N, CA, C and O atoms as a GROMACS GRO file, in nm:
protein
  356
    1MET      N    1   0.094  -0.119  -0.003
    1MET     CA    2  -0.012  -0.015   0.008
    1MET      C    3   0.115   0.114  -0.026
    1MET      O    4   0.235   0.098   0.000
    2VAL      N    5   0.062   0.226  -0.081
    2VAL     CA    6   0.112   0.340  -0.106
    2VAL      C    7   0.018   0.462  -0.075
    2VAL      O    8  -0.083   0.480  -0.143
    3VAL      N    9   0.052   0.548   0.029
    3VAL     CA   10  -0.038   0.654   0.076
    3VAL      C   11   0.054   0.805   0.061
    3VAL      O   12   0.170   0.837   0.088
    4ASN      N   13  -0.053   0.868   0.011
    4ASN     CA   14  -0.004   1.015   0.052
    4ASN      C   15  -0.180   1.089   0.097
    4ASN      O   16  -0.277   1.023   0.133
    5THR      N   17  -0.173   1.207   0.084
    5THR     CA   18  -0.265   1.288   0.156
    5THR      C   19  -0.402   1.266   0.069
    5THR      O   20  -0.512   1.284   0.120
    6ASP      N   21  -0.385   1.228  -0.056
    6ASP     CA   22  -0.504   1.247  -0.149
    6ASP      C   23  -0.536   1.116  -0.227
    6ASP      O   24  -0.637   1.099  -0.296
    7GLU      N   25  -0.415   1.008  -0.202
    7GLU     CA   26  -0.451   0.897  -0.287
    7GLU      C   27  -0.375   0.764  -0.217
    7GLU      O   28  -0.269   0.765  -0.154
    8VAL      N   29  -0.461   0.650  -0.248
    8VAL     CA   30  -0.381   0.522  -0.182
    8VAL      C   31  -0.385   0.423  -0.260
    8VAL      O   32  -0.496   0.372  -0.272
    9VAL      N   33  -0.290   0.373  -0.326
    9VAL     CA   34  -0.237   0.280  -0.410
    9VAL      C   35  -0.253   0.126  -0.349
    9VAL      O   36  -0.166   0.102  -0.265
   10LEU      N   37  -0.322   0.046  -0.367
   10LEU     CA   38  -0.310  -0.092  -0.330
   10LEU      C   39  -0.236  -0.166  -0.430
   10LEU      O   40  -0.278  -0.161  -0.546
   11VAL      N   41  -0.127  -0.237  -0.401
   11VAL     CA   42  -0.060  -0.285  -0.498
   11VAL      C   43  -0.038  -0.446  -0.455
   11VAL      O   44  -0.015  -0.472  -0.337
   12GLU      N   45  -0.044  -0.559  -0.558
   12GLU     CA   46  -0.033  -0.678  -0.532
   12GLU      C   47   0.072  -0.708  -0.613
   12GLU      O   48   0.082  -0.671  -0.730
   13VAL      N   49   0.180  -0.798  -0.530
   13VAL     CA   50   0.301  -0.825  -0.601
   13VAL      C   51   0.321  -0.995  -0.598
   13VAL      O   52   0.319  -1.056  -0.491
   14LYS      N   53   0.335  -1.045  -0.691
   14LYS     CA   54   0.368  -1.186  -0.721
   14LYS      C   55   0.511  -1.215  -0.824
   14LYS      O   56   0.562  -1.151  -0.916
   15THR      N   57   0.539  -1.321  -0.767
   15THR     CA   58   0.675  -1.360  -0.860
   15THR      C   59   0.609  -1.390  -1.010
   15THR      O   60   0.658  -1.335  -1.108
   16LYS      N   61   0.509  -1.468  -1.021
   16LYS     CA   62   0.459  -1.475  -1.166
   16LYS      C   63   0.314  -1.452  -1.160
   16LYS      O   64   0.237  -1.536  -1.113
   17LEU      N   65   0.271  -1.325  -1.215
   17LEU     CA   66   0.134  -1.264  -1.190
   17LEU      C   67   0.037  -1.327  -1.255
   17LEU      O   68   0.049  -1.301  -1.375
   18SER      N   69  -0.073  -1.412  -1.229
   18SER     CA   70  -0.188  -1.475  -1.307
   18SER      C   71  -0.268  -1.365  -1.313
   18SER      O   72  -0.256  -1.257  -1.256
   19GLN      N   73  -0.399  -1.424  -1.429
   19GLN     CA   74  -0.554  -1.369  -1.405
   19GLN      C   75  -0.608  -1.378  -1.283
   19GLN      O   76  -0.664  -1.279  -1.236
   20SER      N   77  -0.600  -1.482  -1.220
   20SER     CA   78  -0.668  -1.529  -1.088
   20SER      C   79  -0.614  -1.400  -0.957
   20SER      O   80  -0.686  -1.330  -0.886
   21ASP      N   81  -0.501  -1.404  -0.963
   21ASP     CA   82  -0.406  -1.307  -0.910
   21ASP      C   83  -0.495  -1.135  -0.903
   21ASP      O   84  -0.533  -1.068  -0.807
   22VAL      N   85  -0.501  -1.114  -1.058
   22VAL     CA   86  -0.566  -0.978  -1.051
   22VAL      C   87  -0.712  -0.964  -1.012
   22VAL      O   88  -0.758  -0.862  -0.960
   23ASP      N   89  -0.794  -1.091  -1.045
   23ASP     CA   90  -0.916  -1.091  -0.994
   23ASP      C   91  -0.934  -1.099  -0.842
   23ASP      O   92  -1.035  -1.062  -0.782
   24GLU      N   93  -0.810  -1.158  -0.781
   24GLU     CA   94  -0.844  -1.166  -0.616
   24GLU      C   95  -0.798  -1.026  -0.567
   24GLU      O   96  -0.868  -0.971  -0.481
   25HIS      N   97  -0.669  -0.954  -0.621
   25HIS     CA   98  -0.682  -0.822  -0.583
   25HIS      C   99  -0.803  -0.714  -0.594
   25HIS      O  100  -0.843  -0.629  -0.515
   26LEU      N  101  -0.842  -0.749  -0.716
   26LEU     CA  102  -0.987  -0.670  -0.733
   26LEU      C  103  -1.083  -0.656  -0.615
   26LEU      O  104  -1.125  -0.553  -0.562
   27GLU      N  105  -1.113  -0.804  -0.582
   27GLU     CA  106  -1.208  -0.830  -0.465
   27GLU      C  107  -1.152  -0.742  -0.333
   27GLU      O  108  -1.224  -0.664  -0.270
   28ARG      N  109  -1.028  -0.766  -0.309
   28ARG     CA  110  -0.976  -0.685  -0.175
   28ARG      C  111  -0.977  -0.526  -0.223
   28ARG      O  112  -1.009  -0.453  -0.130
   29ILE      N  113  -0.956  -0.474  -0.314
   29ILE     CA  114  -0.958  -0.350  -0.349
   29ILE      C  115  -1.137  -0.318  -0.304
   29ILE      O  116  -1.169  -0.210  -0.253
   30ALA      N  117  -1.222  -0.411  -0.329
   30ALA     CA  118  -1.365  -0.345  -0.369
   30ALA      C  119  -1.375  -0.378  -0.179
   30ALA      O  120  -1.444  -0.298  -0.117
   31LYS      N  121  -1.306  -0.492  -0.097
   31LYS     CA  122  -1.361  -0.471   0.021
   31LYS      C  123  -1.281  -0.349   0.104
   31LYS      O  124  -1.319  -0.306   0.214
   32PHE      N  125  -1.184  -0.309   0.043
   32PHE     CA  126  -1.085  -0.215   0.145
   32PHE      C  127  -1.148  -0.095   0.152
   32PHE      O  128  -1.124  -0.031   0.254
   33ARG      N  129  -1.225  -0.042   0.069
   33ARG     CA  130  -1.313   0.104   0.141
   33ARG      C  131  -1.428   0.076   0.223
   33ARG      O  132  -1.496   0.167   0.270
   34CYS      N  133  -1.456  -0.067   0.246
   34CYS     CA  134  -1.564  -0.063   0.332
   34CYS      C  135  -1.471  -0.103   0.474
   34CYS      O  136  -1.527  -0.069   0.578
   35LEU      N  137  -1.382  -0.147   0.485
   35LEU     CA  138  -1.285  -0.188   0.616
   35LEU      C  139  -1.209  -0.056   0.646
   35LEU      O  140  -1.222  -0.010   0.759
   36ALA      N  141  -1.132   0.008   0.559
   36ALA     CA  142  -1.039   0.125   0.598
   36ALA      C  143  -1.097   0.229   0.605
   36ALA      O  144  -1.078   0.306   0.511
   37HIS      N  145  -1.182   0.271   0.707
   37HIS     CA  146  -1.243   0.426   0.703
   37HIS      C  147  -1.134   0.549   0.717
   37HIS      O  148  -1.164   0.660   0.673
   38GLN      N  149  -1.024   0.527   0.771
   38GLN     CA  150  -0.912   0.628   0.781
   38GLN      C  151  -0.887   0.690   0.656
   38GLN      O  152  -0.832   0.801   0.656
   39TYR      N  153  -0.927   0.620   0.517
   39TYR     CA  154  -0.897   0.632   0.394
   39TYR      C  155  -1.048   0.684   0.325
   39TYR      O  156  -1.055   0.705   0.204
   40ARG      N  157  -1.147   0.698   0.400
   40ARG     CA  158  -1.249   0.758   0.309
   40ARG      C  159  -1.237   0.852   0.207
   40ARG      O  160  -1.261   0.836   0.088
   41GLY      N  161  -1.191   0.967   0.274
   41GLY     CA  162  -1.162   1.078   0.181
   41GLY      C  163  -1.044   1.082   0.071
   41GLY      O  164  -1.011   1.182   0.007
   42THR      N  165  -0.992   0.966   0.062
   42THR     CA  166  -0.888   0.927  -0.066
   42THR      C  167  -0.952   0.890  -0.206
   42THR      O  168  -1.062   0.844  -0.237
   43LYS      N  169  -0.860   0.922  -0.267
   43LYS     CA  170  -0.887   0.839  -0.406
   43LYS      C  171  -0.807   0.701  -0.401
   43LYS      O  172  -0.691   0.689  -0.364
   44LEU      N  173  -0.888   0.602  -0.444
   44LEU     CA  174  -0.829   0.453  -0.428
   44LEU      C  175  -0.815   0.393  -0.565
   44LEU      O  176  -0.902   0.358  -0.645
   45LEU      N  177  -0.670   0.390  -0.574
   45LEU     CA  178  -0.628   0.348  -0.697
   45LEU      C  179  -0.556   0.173  -0.681
   45LEU      O  180  -0.521   0.128  -0.572
   46GLY      N  181  -0.545   0.094  -0.814
   46GLY     CA  182  -0.479  -0.032  -0.771
   46GLY      C  183  -0.369  -0.056  -0.896
   46GLY      O  184  -0.358  -0.017  -1.012
   47ALA      N  185  -0.296  -0.141  -0.807
   47ALA     CA  186  -0.187  -0.192  -0.926
   47ALA      C  187  -0.155  -0.347  -0.881
   47ALA      O  188  -0.182  -0.395  -0.771
   48VAL      N  189  -0.097  -0.410  -0.978
   48VAL     CA  190  -0.056  -0.545  -0.992
   48VAL      C  191   0.102  -0.517  -1.003
   48VAL      O  192   0.139  -0.414  -1.058
   49ALA      N  193   0.188  -0.602  -0.954
   49ALA     CA  194   0.310  -0.636  -1.022
   49ALA      C  195   0.367  -0.780  -1.008
   49ALA      O  196   0.309  -0.868  -0.944
   50GLY      N  197   0.483  -0.797  -1.073
   50GLY     CA  198   0.536  -0.919  -1.102
   50GLY      C  199   0.671  -0.946  -1.172
   50GLY      O  200   0.682  -0.896  -1.284
   51MET      N  201   0.761  -1.007  -1.131
   51MET     CA  202   0.880  -1.021  -1.180
   51MET      C  203   0.869  -1.082  -1.333
   51MET      O  204   0.942  -1.053  -1.428
   52ILE      N  205   0.739  -1.193  -1.332
   52ILE     CA  206   0.690  -1.241  -1.453
   52ILE      C  207   0.556  -1.213  -1.484
   52ILE      O  208   0.466  -1.278  -1.430
   53VAL      N  209   0.529  -1.112  -1.576
   53VAL     CA  210   0.356  -1.098  -1.613
   53VAL      C  211   0.370  -1.103  -1.749
   53VAL      O  212   0.422  -1.017  -1.820
   54PRO      N  213   0.315  -1.223  -1.787
   54PRO     CA  214   0.250  -1.260  -1.914
   54PRO      C  215   0.196  -1.119  -1.985
   54PRO      O  216   0.173  -1.011  -1.930
   55PRO      N  217   0.186  -1.150  -2.106
   55PRO     CA  218   0.135  -1.005  -2.202
   55PRO      C  219  -0.008  -0.994  -2.182
   55PRO      O  220  -0.061  -0.884  -2.163
   56GLU      N  221  -0.081  -1.116  -2.186
   56GLU     CA  222  -0.219  -1.132  -2.168
   56GLU      C  223  -0.293  -1.089  -2.052
   56GLU      O  224  -0.401  -1.029  -2.054
   57VAL      N  225  -0.215  -1.131  -1.932
   57VAL     CA  226  -0.247  -1.091  -1.796
   57VAL      C  227  -0.211  -0.912  -1.783
   57VAL      O  228  -0.278  -0.834  -1.716
   58ALA      N  229  -0.126  -0.886  -1.839
   58ALA     CA  230  -0.056  -0.726  -1.840
   58ALA      C  231  -0.190  -0.640  -1.902
   58ALA      O  232  -0.219  -0.532  -1.850
   59ARG      N  233  -0.267  -0.695  -2.014
   59ARG     CA  234  -0.381  -0.659  -2.091
   59ARG      C  235  -0.495  -0.681  -2.001
   59ARG      O  236  -0.576  -0.588  -1.996
   60TYR      N  237  -0.510  -0.755  -1.950
   60TYR     CA  238  -0.621  -0.816  -1.856
   60TYR      C  239  -0.606  -0.687  -1.715
   60TYR      O  240  -0.700  -0.626  -1.663
   61ALA      N  241  -0.506  -0.679  -1.693
   61ALA     CA  242  -0.505  -0.586  -1.563
   61ALA      C  243  -0.551  -0.450  -1.587
   61ALA      O  244  -0.647  -0.395  -1.533
   62TYR      N  245  -0.462  -0.394  -1.687
   62TYR     CA  246  -0.484  -0.250  -1.742
   62TYR      C  247  -0.662  -0.228  -1.771
   62TYR      O  248  -0.729  -0.130  -1.742
   63ARG      N  249  -0.698  -0.334  -1.827
   63ARG     CA  250  -0.826  -0.332  -1.885
   63ARG      C  251  -0.914  -0.338  -1.773
   63ARG      O  252  -1.029  -0.300  -1.795
   64GLN      N  253  -0.882  -0.384  -1.638
   64GLN     CA  254  -0.980  -0.368  -1.534
   64GLN      C  255  -0.940  -0.225  -1.447
   64GLN      O  256  -0.995  -0.203  -1.338
   65GLY      N  257  -0.853  -0.145  -1.497
   65GLY     CA  258  -0.843  -0.024  -1.438
   65GLY      C  259  -0.704  -0.039  -1.333
   65GLY      O  260  -0.677   0.048  -1.250
   66LEU      N  261  -0.638  -0.138  -1.347
   66LEU     CA  262  -0.507  -0.129  -1.270
   66LEU      C  263  -0.389  -0.086  -1.345
   66LEU      O  264  -0.374  -0.080  -1.467
   67PHE      N  265  -0.312  -0.060  -1.255
   67PHE     CA  266  -0.148  -0.027  -1.307
   67PHE      C  267  -0.096  -0.158  -1.320
   67PHE      O  268  -0.130  -0.237  -1.232
   68ALA      N  269  -0.015  -0.202  -1.417
   68ALA     CA  270   0.056  -0.337  -1.441
   68ALA      C  271   0.214  -0.305  -1.476
   68ALA      O  272   0.270  -0.256  -1.574
   69LEU      N  273   0.259  -0.354  -1.351
   69LEU     CA  274   0.379  -0.314  -1.324
   69LEU      C  275   0.486  -0.478  -1.353
   69LEU      O  276   0.453  -0.593  -1.324
   70ALA      N  277   0.612  -0.430  -1.416
   70ALA     CA  278   0.679  -0.564  -1.415
   70ALA      C  279   0.836  -0.548  -1.422
   70ALA      O  280   0.878  -0.439  -1.463
   71GLN      N  281   0.920  -0.638  -1.388
   71GLN     CA  282   1.062  -0.627  -1.372
   71GLN      C  283   1.135  -0.598  -1.498
   71GLN      O  284   1.134  -0.672  -1.596
   72SER      N  285   1.206  -0.471  -1.486
   72SER     CA  286   1.274  -0.486  -1.618
   72SER      C  287   1.454  -0.445  -1.582
   72SER      O  288   1.502  -0.335  -1.555
   73GLY      N  289   1.497  -0.527  -1.591
   73GLY     CA  290   1.658  -0.516  -1.548
   73GLY      C  291   1.657  -0.481  -1.405
   73GLY      O  292   1.590  -0.549  -1.327
   74ASP      N  293   1.728  -0.375  -1.362
   74ASP     CA  294   1.716  -0.345  -1.210
   74ASP      C  295   1.600  -0.251  -1.155
   74ASP      O  296   1.593  -0.205  -1.041
   75GLY      N  297   1.520  -0.234  -1.249
   75GLY     CA  298   1.404  -0.130  -1.220
   75GLY      C  299   1.264  -0.209  -1.238
   75GLY      O  300   1.254  -0.332  -1.238
   76VAL      N  301   1.173  -0.131  -1.250
   76VAL     CA  302   1.025  -0.162  -1.277
   76VAL      C  303   0.990  -0.083  -1.414
   76VAL      O  304   1.027   0.029  -1.448
   77ALA      N  305   0.909  -0.179  -1.484
   77ALA     CA  306   0.847  -0.087  -1.601
   77ALA      C  307   0.682  -0.109  -1.575
   77ALA      O  308   0.619  -0.195  -1.514
   78ILE      N  309   0.644   0.003  -1.646
   78ILE     CA  310   0.508   0.035  -1.633
   78ILE      C  311   0.437  -0.040  -1.783
   78ILE      O  312   0.467  -0.003  -1.896
   79LEU      N  313   0.344  -0.145  -1.753
   79LEU     CA  314   0.319  -0.219  -1.881
   79LEU      C  315   0.214  -0.131  -1.950
   79LEU      O  316   0.221  -0.123  -2.073
   80ASN      N  317   0.118  -0.064  -1.886
   80ASN     CA  318   0.026   0.001  -1.957
   80ASN      C  319   0.005   0.067  -2.075
   80ASN      O  320   0.060   0.175  -2.095
   81ASP      N  321  -0.085   0.005  -2.175
   81ASP     CA  322  -0.056   0.099  -2.311
   81ASP      C  323  -0.120   0.248  -2.321
   81ASP      O  324  -0.192   0.294  -2.232
   82PRO      N  325  -0.095   0.302  -2.411
   82PRO     CA  326  -0.144   0.454  -2.417
   82PRO      C  327  -0.310   0.477  -2.415
   82PRO      O  328  -0.359   0.588  -2.396
   83GLN      N  329  -0.372   0.380  -2.433
   83GLN     CA  330  -0.522   0.414  -2.414
   83GLN      C  331  -0.580   0.355  -2.274
   83GLN      O  332  -0.698   0.319  -2.265
   84PHE      N  333  -0.490   0.347  -2.168
   84PHE     CA  334  -0.493   0.316  -2.038
   84PHE      C  335  -0.607   0.420  -2.020
   84PHE      O  336  -0.632   0.529  -2.071
   85GLN      N  337  -0.675   0.328  -1.912
   85GLN     CA  338  -0.830   0.436  -1.837
   85GLN      C  339  -0.800   0.373  -1.711
   85GLN      O  340  -0.822   0.254  -1.685
   86LEU      N  341  -0.735   0.480  -1.615
   86LEU     CA  342  -0.734   0.456  -1.453
   86LEU      C  343  -0.862   0.430  -1.384
   86LEU      O  344  -0.962   0.499  -1.406
   87ARG      N  345  -0.862   0.361  -1.326
   87ARG     CA  346  -0.989   0.302  -1.240
   87ARG      C  347  -0.977   0.362  -1.106
   87ARG      O  348  -0.873   0.329  -1.048
   88ALA      N  349  -1.052   0.437  -1.043
   88ALA     CA  350  -1.048   0.501  -0.902
   88ALA      C  351  -1.188   0.438  -0.837
   88ALA      O  352  -1.300   0.453  -0.886
   89TRP      N  353  -1.153   0.358  -0.707
   89TRP     CA  354  -1.289   0.300  -0.641
   89TRP      C  355  -1.322   0.373  -0.543
   89TRP      O  356  -1.423   0.347  -0.477
   0.00000   0.00000   0.00000
């Protein structure tokens, strides 16, 4: 979880990311708003990350409105395409 005064980003990290991991994270995001009242006034965003992120899983994640992140050398790359539509919960 990454927090600042206006936004909260919930991040799920796996070694190899799968579509079921994305679906489970979406369920957790939906529950988070109800359970974490201290973040009621913030914009809630989601992201998934993995050392291995198959292209079809990355596409699925960003079509759900999540940031898709993958290892790239010593850093992390954002896999979302230019048409990405961020979803806020």
